[in-house]
N, C-alpha and C positions, 0 to 999 in steps of 0.2 A: 867287042867291048867286054871287059871282065865285069861281072856283077858280084857284089858282095852280098852273100846270103847268110843270115843267121837262122839256124834251126833250133827251136826251143821246145823242150819237153820236160816233164817232171823228173824222170830218171830213166836209166837204161837197165833197170833191174831185170826186166823180162816182160813179155806180153806182146800182143799183136801190134799195137800202135808203135811200140818201141822198135820192133823188128822192121816195120815198114819205114820208119824214119831213118834207121841205119842203112837199109837197103837203098833208099832214095839218095842219101848222102853219098854212098859208094858209087851209085850210078852217075851222079852229077860230077863226082871227082874224076871220072874217066873221060869227061868232056874237055880235057885239056885246060886251056886258059879261059873257058867260058864263065867259070864260077870260082870265086874265092870263098871257101866254105868254113864256117864255124858252127859246131854243134855244142850247145850249152844245156846242161841239166840244172833244174832248180834245186834239187837236193843232192847231197853228197853220199850216194850209195854205190856199191860195187856194180860194175857193168856186166851184163849178161851177153853183150854183143861186142864184137871187135870192129872198130872203124878203120877205114882206109887211112894210111899215114898222111894222105893229102888233106884230111879234114882236121882242122884245129879242134881240140877237145877242151871245154871249159866246164868246171864244176862249181856251181854256186852252193852255198850252205844255207838254204832258206828254211830247212826243217819243217816242211809241209805248211808253212805259213804264207797266206796270200800277201799280207803286208810286206814281209821280208822278200817275197818273190818280186813284187813290183819294184822295190828299192834296188834289188840286185840286177834286175833286167834293165832298169834305167841306167845304172852305172856301166853295165856291159855295152849297151847301145851307144852311150856317150863315148866310150873308148873305141869300139869297133866301127862305128858309123856305117851300118849296113844299108844297102839299097832296098833289100827285102827282108822281112822277118816272116818265117813260117813256123807256126806253133801247133802242137798236137796236145789234146786233152784240156779239160775245162779250166784248171787253174793256170796252166801255161797260157792259154788263150786270153784269159782275163788279165793276167799280168802284162802280156804284150800290148793289149789294147789300152790299159791304163798308163803304161810307160810311154806310149807314143804321143802323149799330150805335150811332151817337151822335146820332141824330135820329129824329123821329117823322113819317113820311110814308108814303103808300101807294106801294109800289114795284112797277111793272109792267115786265117785261123782254120783249123781242121777239127771238126767234131766227129769223134770216133764212136760215140754211143748215141742211142736214142735218148735225147736230152731229158724229156719229161719222165720216161720210165726210169732212167738212171738216177735222177735226183730224188725220186720217190715223193713221200709226203712228210708233213711235219714243219715246224718253224724254220729249222735250218734249210730245208729244201725250198721253202717259200722264199727265203732270203736269196738263195742261190739262183732261183728262177728269175727274181727281180734283177739281179746283177747281170745275168746272161741277157735278159730282155733289154737292158739298158746299154750293154757294151757291144754285143755282137753286130747290131746294125751299123756300127761305126767302122767295121772292118772293110778293107778294100775288096776283099774276096773271102768267101767262106766255102770250104771244101767239106762236103758231107759224104760219109762213107757209103751211104745207100740213099735211094730215093725216099724211103720212109723217114730217114733222118732229115733229109732236105725239107720234106713236107712239114715235119714237126717244127723245124726252125722258122720256116716262113709263116706257118699258121699260128704259132703260139709265142714266138719270140721276135716278131716284127722284122725279121731279116728279109730284105727285098728278094723275091724269087730270082730276079735277074742277076743277082750278085752271088748266087749259090751255084757251085759246080759239083755234080755228083761224080765222085771218082772212087771206084771200088778198090779194095785191097788187092795187091798183086799175089799171084799164086805161082810158086816156083816148082812147077810140076816135075821137072827132071831131078832136081835135088830131093824132092819128097819121095819119089819112086826109088831113088837110090837108097835112101834111109829105110824105106819099106822092105827092101830086100835083105837088110841085115837081120841077124838072128835076134829074136826078142830077148830082153834081159830078165824076163819073168816066165814062169811056167804058165801055159795057157790051156784051157779046155779045147776039145776038138771042134766044137760048134758054139759060137757065141755072138751075141750082139755087143757092140762097144759104144760107150759114150765118153766124151772127154770134156773136162771143165772142173772148176772149183766146186766143192761141195757146199753150196750156198743155196738159200731158198730160190733165188732167181733162176737157177738151172733146172728147177722142176723135178728134183730127185724123187719126191714122194709120188708124183704122177707117174714117173718112169717105172718105179718099183711096182706100183699097183697094176699098171698095164702089163708089165712082164709077168706078174703073178697069174694073170688071167690068160696069158699067151698059150695057145694050143700045144706047142711043142715043148714037152716037159724034159726033153733031153738037152735042150739048149741052155747055155749059161748067159749071164750078163756081166760084163767087165766094165767097171767105172774107173777111169783114169783121172786122178786129181785128188786134192786134199782140201779140207775146210771144216768149218764149225758144225756142219750138218752130219758129220760121219756117225757119231754115236746114235743120233735119232734115226738115221737111215738103217743102221745095223739092227736097231731094235725093231723097226718096222719090217725089215726083211724076215726076222725071226717070227713076228706075228703073222706074216703072210705065208710062211712056210717055204721061203725061197732062200734061206740063209746058205744052204749047201750049194746053191747055184749062183750066188752073188760073189763076185771077186772084186775087192777094193784094194788094189796094191798101192794106192797113193800116187804120187808123181813118179814117173819112170823116165829114164834118161833119153830113150828113143821111143816115144809113143807111136810114131809112124809104123814101126815094126809090128806093133800090136794091132793097130787099125787095119793095116794091109792084109791081115789074116782073118779078119772078122767076117761073119756072114753078112752083116749090114751095120751101118752106123745109125745111131738114134740120138736125136736131140729133143729134149722136152722143155727147152728154155721158155721163160715167160717174156723176156725181152732181150734183144741183141742190137748191136749197131750194124756190124757185118760179121756173121759167124765164121771166123777163120777156120775153126776145127771142122765145120761142116764141109766147107769147100775143099779143104785139104783131104778129107776122106774121099770126096769125089775124085780128086786128082790121083788118089791111090787106087782107083777103080772099084770103089765100094758103092753099092746101092745105099740110098739114104732115106731116112724118115725124119721129118722135123715138124715141130709145131709152127703154125702160121703166126708167129709173134711179130711184134713191132721191134725191129724191122730187119729186112734182109732175106729171110728164107724164101718168101714168095717171089722176090725178084730173082733169086738164084735158081729156084726149082721150076717156077712157072713163067718167068720172064715178065711178070706184071707186078704192079704195086700191091701191097697187102690188101686182101679182100676179106679178111677175118672169116675163114671158112667155118661152116657150121657142122660139117661132118668130114670124114676122111675123103680126100681127093687124090687121085693119081695125076700128078702134073707131068710135064714133059721130061723132067730130069730127076724125079723122085716122088715121094709121098708127103703130102701136107695134111696135118690134123689140127683141130682146134686146140687152143691153149688150155691147160688144166683139165683135159678130157681124157681120162684113162681108158674108157671103153673104145673110143675112136683110135687111140694110139695102139691098143691091142689089135684092132682090125688091121692096121698097117703092118704090125709085126706078123700077123698070121699070113698076110699076102707074101711075105718073104720066104715061106715054105715052098713056094713055086719056083723051082730053080731057073726055068726059062724066063719067067717074069723078072726075077732078081737079076739075072745076067743082062737082060735088056735094059733095065733101069741103070745098072752099073755102066754099061756102054754109053748111054745117053748122058749120064753124069760126067763121065770122063770127057766127052765131046764138049760139054757146056763150059768146062773150066778154061778152055782155050780163050774165052772172052776176057780172062783175067791175066793174060800174059804180062810179065813185068815190063817189057818194052812198050806195050800199049799204055799201061797205067802210068809209067813215068813220063811218057810224052804228054799225057794229059796234065800232069803236075807242072811240067815246064811251060805249057801253054798258059796256065793260070799265073805262074810266077813271073813270066816275062812280058806278057802282052795284055794285061788286064783280064777280066773274066771272059772266058769263052766256054759255053756250056759243054760238058763232056757227057754225052748221052750213053747209057749202058747199051750193050748189044741187045738186039731184039731176041725174043724167045725163039727156040726151035719150034718148028711147026707141028711136031707130033708128041704124043705122050708115051710113057712106058707101056709097052704091050698093046698099043692101039694105033690106029691111023688117023685119029682126030683129036683135036685139042679139047681139054676139059675146061669149062668155064670156071670161071672161077667162083793203200793209204789214201788220202784225199786226191781225187784225180780231176 
């Protein structure tokens, strides 16, 4: 039986959620006549990803407006009459749930961020939290990108836990490693830590720079890949800390994997995440990793357990976890990376861990939710050992 599936997202401009949706659509398109596929974006922006020719592409012109999004989705659903609608990101999720009032279809929404952390504070955030609390429990299924996101949805937004499936993002290890073998597009220092992400407060750039300034190895550099409104402030801080000559901020680069693949280690100082794609991609490239134990994702990835909000640096089975906004503890993690044997052991365990995120496994979990009602998709169990040890350590509008 052919099922009509409508995939709904804000845009395909770029980003982790957009990449996952396109990859899922391409995977389902290869299933022959199992699926009749349509991917619609709420806003009319250029695509960063190319879809299979078997997937119908629709662009709505909602101009980042929730009201226009609901109207546009209602018209599209009336015309296409899908059996299932799968939406990614908060505005698309809300639009799909509001549009279903006048149509009969299975509605599955996917939350790609830690909702409470992402919405922040203030009047607008309070309104959006109320909207999410009102609408998300109406979904037939809710896909959370990590267990931390799932716990946030069930605990604060009244989504029944039995209706939530935790499905991590897929990691395309072979493709990443091929990109990593290409020549970097920028000049690089001989020895450096690397971080990837927008230069925004949520990425913890100040903590990262303060930790690096105290790092024992004065011959090592720090490369920040990304752009954003924090650039000038971070450059000023680097000068104040005396590390301006060792800080490289080339902005966005065409092939960041080539830079990450040559780094001594990958470092994330994020204050919140949904599922940190850049962290897992660094692991797939064979890099040792250090991350804050933020909500949510890093602890699940590196320790195989829900977030425990560590109070000091911990060596987990696939990398190092440190408290959020704690520069001294992050420095401790950086200093450990001077031990080459330890670093290589961490990198090997990190590479082994990403096997749990193979695309074939992840997409089967999506199909299970889309076709047969909710069936919980439990993440793989943690590896039994820690880096260098034989025992486990306890523990636009989107």
